[in-house]
C-alpha positions, 0 to 999 in steps of 0.5 A, spaced: 890 901 341 887 908 340 890 913 335 890 921 336 891 926 331 894 933 333 894 939 329 899 945 329 900 951 326 907 954 323 908 961 322 911 964 316 911 970 312 911 972 305 914 979 303 910 982 297 910 989 293 902 989 294 898 991 300 893 986 299 894 979 302 889 976 297 894 977 291 899 972 294 899 965 290 899 958 292 905 957 289 908 963 293 905 960 299 908 953 298 915 957 296 915 961 303 913 955 307 918 950 304 923 956 306 921 956 313 921 949 314 929 949 311 930 955 316 927 951 322 931 945 320 937 948 320 935 952 327 934 945 330 940 942 327 944 947 330 941 947 337 941 939 337 934 940 338 930 936 333 928 931 338 926 936 344 919 937 345 915 942 341 918 949 340 914 955 341 915 956 333 909 952 333 902 953 335 897 947 338 890 947 335 887 941 337 887 933 338 882 928 337 881 920 337 882 918 329 
């Protein structure tokens, strides 16, 4: 049976006091992404939408057979 890998993007943001985005650390990225996941989970649970098709919160990138 064939298996497929599907890639998606999820948008999140980080507020800093510095203009240069390259000053954002890996720790800040992970912390912001974790906060976004908590936010999405809460939003989907509130809407009883965890089992619905992919939301517009996610962007499709590509698929390929593995």
